[in-house]
ZAPAVO-910447 format. One record per residue: residue number from 1; residue in one letter; z, x, y of N, C-alpha, C, CB in turn. Coordinates in steps of 0.001 Angstrom, whole numbers, plus 500000, padded with zeros to 6 digits. Atoms other than C-alpha are relative to their C-alpha. Glycine has a CB too. Example, Ala and Ser with C-alpha at 12.3 -4.5 7.8 and 13.67 -1.06 7.14 Angstrom:
2
(node 1; 'A'; (500000; 500890; 498810); (507800; 512300; 495500); (500000; 500900; 501200); (501246; 499008; 500027));
(node 2; 'S'; (499940; 499180; 498810); (507140; 513670; 498940); (500730; 499230; 501090); (498585; 500414; 500462));
This chain:
214
(node 1; 'M'; (499959; 501318; 500655); (379342; 366014; 221394); (501289; 499871; 499189); (498754; 499795; 499079));
(node 2; 'D'; (498773; 500265; 500755); (382526; 364492; 219974); (499628; 499396; 498646); (500955; 499045; 500794));
(node 3; 'V'; (500421; 500500; 501317); (381600; 364237; 216264); (501047; 499081; 499384); (499720; 501167; 499055));
(node 4; 'Q'; (498973; 500875; 500557); (384929; 362555; 215549); (499789; 498545; 500406); (501377; 500463; 500443));
(node 5; 'A'; (500343; 501373; 499630); (383548; 359493; 217351); (499287; 499299; 498850); (499120; 499982; 501261));
(node 6; 'L'; (500715; 500577; 501140); (381409; 358996; 214224); (500961; 499463; 498946); (499078; 501041; 499375));
(node 7; 'F'; (499030; 500456; 500985); (384602; 358500; 212197); (500422; 498555; 500255); (501219; 500910; 500007));
(node 8; 'K'; (499654; 501391; 499680); (385035; 355129; 213929); (499085; 499006; 499299); (499939; 499776; 501502));
(node 9; 'L'; (500872; 500882; 500772); (382131; 353718; 211917); (500714; 499608; 498718); (498637; 500682; 499688));
(node 10; 'S'; (499295; 500506; 501176); (383379; 351586; 209046); (499159; 500174; 498738); (500365; 498524; 500191));
(node 11; 'Y'; (500664; 499791; 501283); (382524; 352425; 205426); (500870; 499462; 498872); (499690; 501496; 499778));
(node 12; 'G'; (499265; 500259; 501231); (383492; 351407; 201922); (499926; 501235; 499132); (499442; 498761; 499253));
(node 13; 'L'; (500103; 498899; 500951); (383733; 353607; 198849); (499420; 499426; 498719); (501395; 500690; 499747));
(node 14; 'Y'; (500775; 500561; 501102); (381343; 353118; 195931); (499685; 501059; 498949); (498706; 499382; 500523));
(node 15; 'V'; (500570; 499145; 501035); (380258; 354574; 192609); (498536; 499598; 499848); (500787; 499870; 498630));
(node 16; 'I'; (501429; 500219; 500173); (376466; 354919; 192439); (499611; 500604; 498660); (499166; 500626; 501181));
(node 17; 'S'; (500290; 499516; 501353); (375144; 355223; 188884); (498562; 499715; 499601); (500950; 499362; 498994));
(node 18; 'A'; (501353; 500166; 500535); (371905; 355504; 186921); (499982; 500553; 498584); (498932; 500716; 500899));
(node 19; 'H'; (500213; 499476; 501356); (370680; 356141; 183389); (498592; 500563; 499938); (500215; 498889; 498905));
(node 20; 'S'; (501305; 499355; 500110); (367875; 358618; 182826); (499995; 500866; 498754); (499674; 500846; 501269));
(node 21; 'G'; (500048; 499260; 501259); (366767; 360099; 179519); (501086; 499493; 499072); (500157; 501516; 500241));
(node 22; 'E'; (498895; 500367; 500874); (369805; 360119; 177266); (501343; 500129; 500698); (499985; 500854; 498756));
(node 23; 'R'; (498761; 499686; 499299); (372397; 360703; 179969); (500323; 498957; 501069); (499907; 501382; 500632));
(node 24; 'D'; (499511; 500872; 498941); (374513; 358593; 182314); (500421; 500847; 501190); (501179; 499125; 499503));
(node 25; 'Y'; (499699; 499274; 498773); (374851; 359737; 185912); (500811; 499106; 500939); (498697; 500481; 500690));
(node 26; 'G'; (499232; 500767; 499040); (377280; 358701; 188613); (500621; 500890; 501052); (501069; 499205; 499301));
(node 27; 'C'; (499366; 499246; 498924); (378679; 359835; 191947); (500660; 499032; 500981); (498965; 500899; 500729));
(node 28; 'I'; (499354; 500775; 498947); (380866; 358643; 194802); (499118; 500023; 501245); (501420; 500558; 500315));
(node 29; 'A'; (500718; 500070; 498724); (379160; 357456; 197994); (500722; 499028; 500921); (498516; 499564; 499791));
(node 30; 'N'; (499423; 500954; 499047); (380304; 355722; 201155); (498905; 499358; 500845); (501034; 500697; 500908));
(node 31; 'T'; (501135; 500418; 499174); (376822; 354793; 202372); (499240; 498800; 499444); (499053; 501145; 500162));
(node 32; 'L'; (500683; 501184; 500529); (375907; 351742; 200270); (500149; 498839; 500971); (500558; 499616; 498609));
(node 33; 'Q'; (499922; 501146; 499092); (375022; 348811; 202489); (498830; 499055; 499787); (500034; 500470; 501455));
(node 34; 'Q'; (501064; 500987; 500079); (373001; 345616; 202569); (499110; 500142; 501223); (500574; 498563; 499895));
(node 35; 'V'; (500933; 499834; 498884); (369859; 345934; 204672); (499124; 498768; 500234); (499121; 501202; 499754));
(node 36; 'T'; (500713; 501271; 499826); (368073; 342593; 204054); (500649; 498941; 499119); (498485; 500151; 499654));
(node 37; 'A'; (499427; 501111; 500763); (369083; 339153; 202781); (498962; 499311; 499123); (500625; 498988; 500942));
(node 38; 'E'; (501073; 500677; 500735); (365750; 337664; 201651); (498760; 500868; 499954); (499672; 498642; 500639));
(node 39; 'P'; (499172; 499904; 501192); (365100; 339351; 199315); (501195; 500916; 500256); (499174; 500513; 498808));
(node 40; 'P'; (498833; 499140; 499804); (368539; 340974; 198974); (499691; 501448; 499638); (501178; 499496; 499167));
(node 41; 'R'; (500251; 498583; 500236); (368157; 344735; 199334); (501172; 500831; 500523); (498679; 500440; 500673));
(node 42; 'L'; (498945; 499076; 499623); (370669; 347572; 199515); (499390; 501382; 500200); (501124; 500035; 498929));
(node 43; 'S'; (500409; 498606; 499845); (370291; 351134; 200708); (501201; 500905; 499742); (499408; 500255; 501419));
(node 44; 'V'; (498954; 499003; 500185); (372260; 354257; 199814); (499420; 501361; 500336); (500564; 499973; 498546));
(node 45; 'A'; (500427; 498648; 499663); (372012; 357792; 201200); (500736; 500980; 499092); (500267; 500319; 501507));
(node 46; 'L'; (499426; 499011; 500907); (372563; 360598; 198667); (499404; 501368; 500295); (499754; 499605; 498524));
(node 47; 'N'; (500491; 498644; 499823); (372267; 364353; 198923); (498773; 500218; 499127); (501098; 501029; 499666));
(node 48; 'R'; (501258; 499858; 500728); (368746; 365324; 197862); (500149; 500869; 498752); (498940; 500588; 500911));
(node 49; 'N'; (499774; 499156; 501166); (370173; 367890; 195385); (500926; 499364; 498973); (500565; 501317; 500431));
(node 50; 'S'; (499113; 500706; 500924); (372461; 365348; 193706); (499254; 499660; 498714); (500560; 498716; 500652));
(node 51; 'V'; (500650; 500341; 501263); (371684; 364960; 190001); (499912; 498487; 499830); (500759; 500624; 498819));
(node 52; 'T'; (500069; 501463; 500058); (372443; 361249; 190394); (498795; 499497; 500778); (501293; 499370; 500552));
(node 53; 'A'; (501178; 500389; 499222); (369797; 360948; 193111); (498726; 500259; 499210); (499957; 500759; 501336));
(node 54; 'K'; (501181; 499677; 500806); (367282; 362663; 190850); (499841; 499013; 498848); (500096; 501434; 499457));
(node 55; 'A'; (500054; 500960; 501097); (368185; 360319; 187970); (499519; 498635; 500491); (501376; 499870; 499338));
(node 56; 'I'; (500444; 501269; 499425); (367663; 357311; 190243); (498486; 500008; 500210); (500725; 499726; 501334));
(node 57; 'L'; (501441; 499913; 499752); (364205; 358497; 191242); (499216; 500022; 498688); (499677; 501254; 500829));
(node 58; 'E'; (500672; 499952; 501297); (363296; 359217; 187610); (499989; 498643; 499310); (500669; 501024; 499105));
(node 59; 'S'; (499890; 501277; 500708); (364510; 355863; 186292); (499467; 498823; 500805); (501436; 499743; 499636));
(node 60; 'G'; (500447; 501097; 499141); (363538; 353729; 189289); (501043; 498922; 500209); (498777; 499383; 499429));
(node 61; 'H'; (498926; 500994; 499859); (366888; 351925; 189225); (501314; 500686; 500340); (500152; 499170; 498707));
(node 62; 'F'; (498638; 499514; 499814); (370473; 352339; 190366); (500955; 498822; 500016); (500124; 500822; 501303));
(node 63; 'C'; (498951; 501009; 499970); (373744; 350457; 190178); (501063; 500452; 500984); (500607; 499765; 498583));
(node 64; 'G'; (498925; 499695; 499051); (376320; 350317; 192972); (501227; 499178; 499673); (499550; 499734; 501447));
(node 65; 'T'; (498739; 500669; 500306); (379953; 349484; 192207); (500967; 500181; 501154); (500612; 500543; 498691));
(node 66; 'V'; (499057; 499964; 498880); (382441; 348603; 194952); (501391; 500327; 499463); (500009; 498642; 500776));
(node 67; 'L'; (498665; 499631; 500447); (385746; 350405; 194404); (501068; 499194; 500737); (500233; 501499; 500205));
(node 68; 'T'; (498873; 500717; 499394); (389072; 348695; 195072); (501100; 500984; 500372); (500548; 498916; 499037));
(node 69; 'E'; (498895; 499152; 499569); (392294; 350025; 196554); (500808; 500553; 498831); (500906; 499226; 500920));
(node 70; 'T'; (499285; 499469; 501166); (393602; 350579; 193009); (499357; 501259; 499449); (500068; 498954; 498912));
(node 71; 'A'; (500672; 498783; 500467); (391109; 353414; 192457); (500855; 501206; 500385); (498554; 500121; 500607));
(node 72; 'D'; (499116; 498864; 499738); (393161; 356592; 192108); (499214; 501303; 500136); (501036; 500130; 498884));
(node 73; 'L'; (500647; 498708; 499782); (392468; 360272; 192698); (499318; 500526; 498752); (501009; 501008; 500484));
(node 74; 'K'; (500664; 499575; 501233); (391598; 360821; 189037); (498577; 499455; 499971); (500790; 499526; 498753));
(node 75; 'L'; (501326; 500615; 500000); (388693; 358376; 189306); (499114; 500626; 501074); (500111; 498483; 500220));
(node 76; 'I'; (500793; 499471; 498907); (387542; 359643; 192685); (499669; 501474; 499780); (500734; 499815; 501319));
(node 77; 'G'; (500263; 498602; 500295); (387895; 363258; 191605); (498926; 500165; 498946); (501262; 500682; 499554));
(node 78; 'T'; (500986; 499928; 501073); (385860; 362618; 188458); (498591; 499744; 500526); (500340; 498994; 498899));
(node 79; 'F'; (501341; 500368; 499536); (382943; 360911; 190202); (499583; 500730; 501278); (499936; 498511; 500233));
(node 80; 'G'; (500339; 499365; 498741); (383167; 362781; 193499); (499861; 501506; 499965); (501000; 499655; 500981));
(node 81; 'F'; (499961; 498541; 499969); (383727; 366396; 192506); (499633; 500640; 498668); (501365; 500458; 500410));
(node 82; 'Q'; (500474; 499424; 501250); (382273; 366861; 189011); (498511; 499696; 499836); (500813; 499452; 498794));
(node 83; 'N'; (501440; 500108; 500188); (378694; 367176; 187769); (499689; 499178; 498760); (499363; 501389; 499895));
(node 84; 'S'; (500333; 500894; 501117); (377192; 364460; 185553); (499288; 500706; 498860); (499143; 498867; 500489));
(node 85; 'E'; (500691; 499279; 501056); (375170; 367039; 183633); (500960; 500867; 499186); (498896; 500859; 500594));
(node 86; 'A'; (498996; 499211; 500710); (378362; 368851; 182611); (501104; 499145; 499401); (500602; 501018; 500929));
(node 87; 'V'; (498882; 500854; 500402); (380804; 365950; 182165); (499525; 498561; 499844); (501151; 500081; 501029));
(node 88; 'D'; (500228; 501442; 500121); (380614; 362387; 180861); (501038; 499311; 500885); (500102; 499508; 498488));
(node 89; 'K'; (499061; 500535; 499025); (382201; 360852; 183932); (500566; 498640; 499604); (499331; 499892; 501337));
(node 90; 'F'; (499589; 501361; 500352); (382457; 357388; 182362); (500952; 499951; 498804); (498780; 499162; 499703));
(node 91; 'A'; (499289; 499987; 501274); (384299; 358475; 179200); (501436; 499489; 500102); (500007; 501392; 499445));
(node 92; 'A'; (498582; 500338; 499880); (387828; 357892; 180528); (500247; 498632; 500626); (500700; 501048; 500811));
(node 93; 'F'; (499846; 501269; 499287); (387167; 354486; 182102); (499333; 498848; 499247); (499411; 500112; 501409));
(node 94; 'S'; (500626; 501187; 500564); (386317; 350923; 181087); (498689; 499743; 500736); (500947; 498766; 500097));
(node 95; 'T'; (501320; 500139; 499385); (382619; 350302; 181678); (499198; 498858; 499396); (499225; 501290; 499861));
(node 96; 'G'; (501013; 500912; 500501); (379759; 347875; 181271); (498649; 500666; 500183); (500059; 498619; 500729));
(node 97; 'T'; (501353; 499468; 499880); (376006; 348444; 181079); (499073; 498904; 500500); (499501; 500565; 498645));
(node 98; 'D'; (500891; 501027; 499477); (373394; 346616; 183129); (498689; 499965; 499216); (499722; 500244; 501487));
(node 99; 'E'; (501234; 500190; 500753); (369940; 345512; 181975); (499077; 501209; 500047); (499272; 498800; 500519));
(node 100; 'N'; (500818; 498797; 499896); (368438; 348832; 183070); (500640; 501195; 499303); (499750; 500331; 501454));
(node 101; 'G'; (499328; 498931; 500729); (370890; 350858; 180979); (500993; 500791; 500811); (499005; 500918; 499456));
(node 102; 'A'; (499052; 499276; 499153); (373015; 352036; 183909); (501421; 499506; 499722); (499644; 499824; 501504));
(node 103; 'R'; (498599; 500366; 500206); (376746; 352112; 183240); (500689; 499803; 501343); (500734; 501078; 499171));
(node 104; 'Y'; (499226; 500249; 498789); (379209; 350795; 185797); (501448; 499767; 499614); (499437; 498789; 500793));
(node 105; 'L'; (498576; 500177; 500248); (382975; 350628; 186092); (500368; 498516; 500005); (500825; 500759; 501049));
(node 106; 'T'; (499482; 501370; 500010); (384724; 347396; 185159); (501468; 499966; 500394); (499815; 499367; 498618));
(node 107; 'E'; (498631; 499912; 499490); (388172; 348612; 186273); (499964; 500644; 501375); (500917; 500810; 499032));
(node 108; 'H'; (499946; 499495; 498622); (389159; 349399; 189872); (498706; 499670; 500739); (500249; 501528; 500012));
(node 109; 'A'; (501293; 500377; 499422); (385977; 347560; 190861); (500022; 498546; 500450); (498863; 500226; 498985));
(node 110; 'A'; (500034; 501358; 499457); (385386; 344490; 193018); (498689; 499299; 499703); (500233; 500028; 501491));
(node 111; 'A'; (501316; 500595; 500240); (381661; 343951; 192433); (499030; 501105; 499621); (499492; 499219; 501253));
(node 112; 'R'; (501059; 499018; 500319); (378514; 345631; 191160); (498641; 499360; 500256); (500106; 500492; 498508));
(node 113; 'Y'; (501354; 500431; 499675); (374834; 345420; 192094); (499023; 500921; 499281); (499753; 500010; 501545));
(node 114; 'S'; (501028; 499223; 500688); (371917; 346545; 189935); (498689; 499826; 500756); (499852; 499558; 498502));
(node 115; 'C'; (501136; 500033; 499092); (368857; 347468; 191955); (498789; 500748; 499459); (500395; 500577; 501328));
(node 116; 'K'; (501256; 499326; 500274); (365213; 348387; 191487); (499568; 500723; 501267); (498908; 498997; 499518));
(node 117; 'V'; (500401; 499220; 498831); (364066; 351172; 193802); (498661; 499496; 500537); (499909; 501502; 499649));
(node 118; 'V'; (501233; 500494; 499373); (361472; 349849; 196258); (499509; 500917; 501115); (500221; 498603; 500552));
(node 119; 'D'; (500434; 499101; 498938); (361406; 352581; 198882); (500974; 501167; 500104); (499894; 499251; 501352));
(node 120; 'T'; (499148; 498845; 499723); (362762; 356025; 199786); (499592; 500593; 501338); (499900; 501066; 498866));
(node 121; 'L'; (500261; 499342; 498725); (363034; 357918; 203048); (500649; 501372; 499967); (500532; 499155; 501200));
(node 122; 'D'; (499498; 498630; 499983); (363402; 361698; 203306); (500705; 500245; 501327); (498848; 501026; 499783));
(node 123; 'L'; (499200; 499765; 498806); (366222; 362459; 205752); (500349; 501478; 500167); (501271; 499170; 499946));
(node 124; 'G'; (499696; 498577; 499924); (366191; 366207; 205270); (500982; 500386; 498904); (500568; 500363; 501384));
(node 125; 'T'; (498989; 499656; 500998); (369461; 367016; 203517); (500246; 498866; 499018); (501297; 500374; 500681));
(node 126; 'H'; (499718; 501184; 500819); (369655; 363471; 202124); (498756; 499135; 499821); (501122; 499171; 500632));
(node 127; 'L'; (501028; 501004; 500252); (367446; 360757; 200680); (500597; 498620; 500205); (499416; 500140; 498569));
(node 128; 'L'; (499600; 501394; 499880); (367755; 357147; 201750); (499216; 499212; 498959); (499748; 499447; 501451));
(node 129; 'I'; (500624; 500738; 501103); (367065; 355022; 198679); (500241; 498513; 500215); (500564; 500461; 498612));
(node 130; 'V'; (499904; 501452; 499796); (366341; 351305; 199116); (499697; 499303; 498678); (499017; 499514; 501126));
(node 131; 'G'; (500190; 500712; 501249); (366725; 348985; 196154); (500104; 498494; 500169); (501002; 500467; 498988));
(node 132; 'Q'; (499922; 501457; 500006); (366089; 345299; 195571); (500964; 499566; 498916); (498604; 499360; 499784));
(node 133; 'V'; (498950; 500418; 500929); (369056; 343601; 193927); (499416; 499090; 498921); (501142; 499278; 500756));
(node 134; 'E'; (500455; 500788; 501139); (368206; 342297; 190450); (501165; 499328; 499272); (499224; 500882; 499033));
(node 135; 'E'; (498784; 500572; 500569); (371763; 341659; 189226); (501137; 500211; 500992); (500337; 500640; 498611));
(node 136; 'A'; (498799; 499862; 499173); (374998; 341034; 191136); (501131; 499262; 499305); (499770; 499446; 501452));
(node 137; 'E'; (498873; 500585; 500730); (378443; 340316; 189724); (501313; 500343; 500707); (500025; 500506; 498531));
(node 138; 'T'; (498643; 499772; 499505); (381952; 339879; 191120); (500876; 500411; 498826); (500571; 498726; 500707));
(node 139; 'L'; (499203; 499463; 501096); (384347; 341932; 189000); (501500; 499759; 500177); (499740; 501477; 499863));
(node 140; 'S'; (498587; 500282; 499751); (387725; 341276; 190661); (500169; 499520; 501429); (500876; 501251; 499736));
(node 141; 'Q'; (499671; 500455; 498652); (389432; 339856; 193739); (500928; 500989; 500702); (500649; 498613; 499950));
(node 142; 'E'; (499145; 498983; 499388); (391343; 343061; 194500); (499415; 500453; 501339); (500170; 501209; 499050));
(node 143; 'P'; (500514; 499504; 498708); (391087; 344410; 198075); (499090; 501206; 499794); (501168; 500377; 500943));
(node 144; 'V'; (500948; 498899; 500175); (388138; 346763; 198431); (500509; 501247; 500714); (498601; 499609; 500531));
(node 145; 'M'; (499629; 498708; 499424); (388628; 350456; 199187); (499109; 500291; 501198); (499888; 501134; 498946));
(node 146; 'T'; (500754; 499546; 498838); (387582; 351384; 202708); (500159; 501512; 500126); (500476; 499277; 501298));
(node 147; 'Y'; (499936; 498549; 499794); (386885; 354956; 203751); (501273; 500366; 500762); (498747; 500501; 500767));
(node 148; 'D'; (498791; 499758; 499223); (389740; 354711; 206245); (501234; 499958; 499097); (500129; 498966; 501133));
(node 149; 'Y'; (498868; 500112; 500936); (392167; 353571; 203507); (500055; 501223; 499096); (499887; 498708; 499147));
(node 150; 'Y'; (500082; 498818; 500864); (390985; 356438; 201291); (500629; 501218; 500676); (498535; 500297; 499636));
(node 151; 'Y'; (499446; 498859; 499279); (391917; 358953; 203980); (501480; 499816; 500338); (499213; 500235; 501269));
(node 152; 'R'; (498636; 500201; 499522); (395132; 357389; 205297); (501004; 499828; 498867); (500051; 498799; 500904));
(node 153; 'V'; (499057; 500363; 501054); (396705; 356099; 202065); (499817; 500864; 498751); (499841; 498528; 499640));
(node 154; 'V'; (500268; 499196; 501197); (395033; 357866; 199143); (500036; 501487; 500334); (498635; 499626; 499390));
(node 155; 'K'; (500001; 498618; 499500); (394800; 361054; 201251); (498969; 500863; 499277); (501390; 500620; 499845));
(node 156; 'G'; (501074; 499276; 500674); (391506; 362079; 199693); (499162; 500822; 500951); (499120; 499042; 499262));
(node 157; 'G'; (500904; 499159; 499223); (388869; 364530; 200839); (498556; 499599; 499771); (500198; 501469; 499646));
(node 158; 'T'; (501427; 500282; 500096); (385091; 364534; 201203); (499243; 501283; 499715); (499481; 499343; 501291));
(node 159; 'P'; (500780; 498787; 500253); (382654; 367039; 199691); (499059; 500292; 501166); (499199; 499864; 498693));
(node 160; 'P'; (500879; 499640; 498877); (380564; 368974; 202255); (498598; 499413; 499884); (499898; 501497; 500105));
(node 161; 'T'; (501343; 500553; 500168); (377392; 367418; 200765); (499907; 498530; 500393); (499560; 500164; 498572));
(node 162; 'A'; (500017; 501413; 499622); (378411; 363907; 201877); (499339; 499824; 501365); (501433; 499424; 500020));
(node 163; 'P'; (500676; 500201; 498710); (376362; 362416; 204749); (500962; 499804; 501155); (499083; 498812; 499918));
(node 164; 'S'; (499013; 500216; 498936); (379560; 361614; 206681); (501196; 500920; 499801); (500460; 498523; 500032));
(node 165; 'Y'; (498959; 499007; 500273); (381532; 364803; 205918); (500988; 500083; 501160); (499372; 501380; 499740));
(node 166; 'R'; (498980; 499940; 498974); (384826; 364820; 207778); (500675; 501366; 500101); (501028; 498951; 499741));
(node 167; 'G'; (499336; 498714; 499980); (385846; 368356; 206983); (501497; 499832; 499850); (499678; 500746; 501280));
(node 168; 'N'; (498547; 500068; 500086); (389561; 368749; 207614); (500605; 499197; 501137); (500583; 501388; 499992));
(node 169; 'A'; (499505; 500719; 498823); (389830; 366455; 210631); (501117; 499044; 499652); (498876; 499242; 500665));
(node 170; 'S'; (499001; 501011; 500358); (391878; 363846; 208752); (501276; 500613; 499500); (499456; 499070; 498959));
(node 171; 'A'; (498837; 499363; 500586); (394323; 366412; 207457); (500892; 500660; 501045); (499566; 501017; 498986));
(node 172; 'A'; (499190; 499390; 498959); (395846; 367353; 210820); (501461; 499651; 499812); (499525; 499560; 501377));
(node 173; 'P'; (498582; 500262; 500217); (399642; 367711; 210585); (500553; 499042; 501035); (500785; 501295; 500023));
(node 174; 'Q'; (499357; 500930; 499100); (401857; 365087; 212168); (501414; 500486; 500277); (500006; 498572; 499413));
(node 175; 'P'; (498670; 499525; 499638); (405065; 365930; 214062); (501076; 499356; 499120); (500282; 499709; 501477));
(node 176; 'G'; (498883; 500533; 500767); (408240; 365560; 212009); (499761; 499944; 498513); (500327; 498653; 500479));
(node 177; 'K'; (500296; 500046; 501429); (406513; 365747; 208643); (500319; 501335; 499352); (498529; 499630; 499762));
(node 178; 'K'; (499727; 498768; 500717); (407409; 368271; 205975); (498720; 500814; 499855); (500611; 499702; 498622));
(node 179; 'K'; (501132; 499088; 500081); (405160; 371248; 205359); (498936; 499475; 499046); (500464; 501380; 499558));
(node 180; 'Q'; (501117; 500472; 500797); (401720; 370512; 203949); (499080; 501160; 499623); (499220; 498922; 500759));
(node 181; 'W'; (500975; 499035; 500476); (399144; 372460; 201978); (498678; 499273; 499782); (500484; 500699; 498690));
(node 182; 'R'; (501303; 500654; 500065); (395422; 371674; 202146); (499070; 500765; 499065); (499378; 499889; 501404));
(node 183; 'C'; (500987; 499406; 500885); (392821; 372271; 199444); (498780; 500413; 500819); (499603; 499015; 498869));
(node 184; 'K'; (501140; 499495; 499247); (390056; 374444; 200898); (498669; 499486; 499464); (500005; 501506; 499984));
(node 185; 'I'; (501229; 500494; 500612); (387513; 372860; 198554); (499697; 498564; 500412); (500097; 500092; 498488));
(node 186; 'C'; (500259; 501427; 499757); (387952; 369109; 199059); (500820; 499390; 501127); (500259; 499233; 498754));
(node 187; 'G'; (499223; 500534; 498882); (390544; 368689; 201808); (501242; 499234; 499615); (499151; 499127; 500805));
(node 188; 'Y'; (498793; 500711; 500425); (393287; 367060; 199695); (501237; 500698; 500562); (500078; 499921; 498450));
(node 189; 'V'; (498790; 499450; 499397); (396720; 367516; 201307); (501210; 499731; 499113); (500224; 499407; 501399));
(node 190; 'Y'; (498762; 500085; 500784); (399906; 368238; 199321); (501188; 500109; 500951); (500058; 501122; 498904));
(node 191; 'D'; (498796; 499986; 499175); (403233; 367415; 201003); (501122; 500715; 499262); (500426; 498566; 500374));
(node 192; 'G'; (498848; 499336; 500595); (406126; 369768; 200315); (499880; 501501; 499987); (500203; 499516; 498614));
(node 193; 'D'; (499976; 498546; 500017); (407183; 373399; 200217); (501135; 500466; 499092); (500165; 500572; 501436));
(node 194; 'P'; (501275; 499294; 500153); (406786; 375483; 198229); (498985; 499200; 499192); (500229; 501345; 499338));
(node 195; 'L'; (501043; 500564; 500849); (403480; 374553; 196609); (500175; 500605; 498608); (498556; 500284; 500581));
(node 196; 'P'; (499814; 499452; 501353); (404018; 374888; 192816); (498845; 500915; 499600); (500136; 498865; 498981));
(node 197; 'A'; (501017; 499024; 500381); (402169; 377904; 191418); (498996; 499435; 499015); (500650; 501221; 499410));
(node 198; 'D'; (500899; 500584; 500994); (400697; 375768; 188632); (499382; 498690; 500464); (500740; 499775; 498708));
(node 199; 'F'; (500533; 501258; 499481); (399641; 372920; 190918); (498479; 499969; 499873); (500417; 499802; 501469));
(node 200; 'V'; (501441; 500205; 500119); (396153; 371527; 190279); (499603; 498840; 500907); (499585; 499722; 498515));
(node 201; 'C'; (500449; 501043; 499076); (394302; 369532; 192924); (499563; 498764; 499217); (498839; 500517; 500890));
(node 202; 'P'; (500359; 501215; 500745); (394056; 365901; 191709); (498591; 499490; 500289); (500985; 498914; 500311));
(node 203; 'I'; (501353; 500449; 499684); (390641; 365483; 193342); (498951; 500921; 499398); (499811; 499915; 501507));
(node 204; 'C'; (501064; 499096; 500433); (388593; 368601; 192647); (500393; 500905; 498844); (499564; 500839; 501147));
(node 205; 'G'; (499569; 499231; 501157); (390706; 370262; 189934); (500237; 501477; 500260); (499003; 499864; 498938));
(node 206; 'K'; (499763; 498600; 499689); (391151; 373582; 191767); (501499; 500307; 499992); (499385; 500356; 501361));
(node 207; 'G'; (498618; 499584; 500101); (394367; 375599; 191433); (500651; 500302; 501344); (500090; 501195; 499130));
(node 208; 'A'; (499218; 499758; 498794); (397075; 376510; 193922); (499434; 501119; 500862); (501414; 500323; 499631));
(node 209; 'D'; (500561; 498900; 499229); (395201; 379649; 194955); (498936; 499550; 500988); (499421; 501023; 499075));
(node 210; 'Q'; (501009; 500544; 499086); (392656; 377414; 196727); (500614; 499139; 501097); (498984; 499184; 499225));
(node 211; 'F'; (499309; 500758; 498954); (395299; 375827; 198987); (500447; 500925; 501119); (501210; 499249; 499420));
(node 212; 'E'; (499542; 499270; 498850); (396223; 376940; 202483); (501006; 499154; 500773); (498821; 500403; 500889));
(node 213; 'P'; (499026; 500781; 499225); (399180; 375940; 204697); (499349; 499322; 501188); (501140; 500892; 500478));
(node 214; 'V'; (500522; 500744; 498863); (398436; 373298; 207313); (500860; 500322; 501220); (499980; 498462; 499711));
């Protein structure tokens, strides 16, 4: 089976957030989508071990924020490769709070949707969470970040726990390009040689010792 055929499916890039107990949770996902119009419902697939997924199930609500092309590697690295129970992911960004207490980004964001969980489906490694939209707001008119743009332009990676993990397929070298180094943790590619000894991956925060030549 040619698994790279699955890369032809189109995705966006989103921050999924929830508030449970006294803590704010958030993670990056590319699986948020509308599944019904009347009533408006969205679904999102998250790794079953994700602390954000657990917070959603505990609180019964989640918020989905559509990222724009201005979202940088700092933002994506914070929400995609750090743990909400160890880091306040929202601290460095401008945010708002919905009626259910979930925080959402107000910068690098095109829209946000606050949802009440109405159904879940166990997919094995992941949970499909369906929510009915209770609030929706347009935040900007900036172009939205697509998964393809994230790989081609931002040159980001995907954690192995993502439902559409690409591994290192997008990091294949191209003829005529200067030497590249790839992060073994998240797949980020650094152009240039040598790789600075003190280089830190802008996505996952790992050091130069976790990079390998492409």
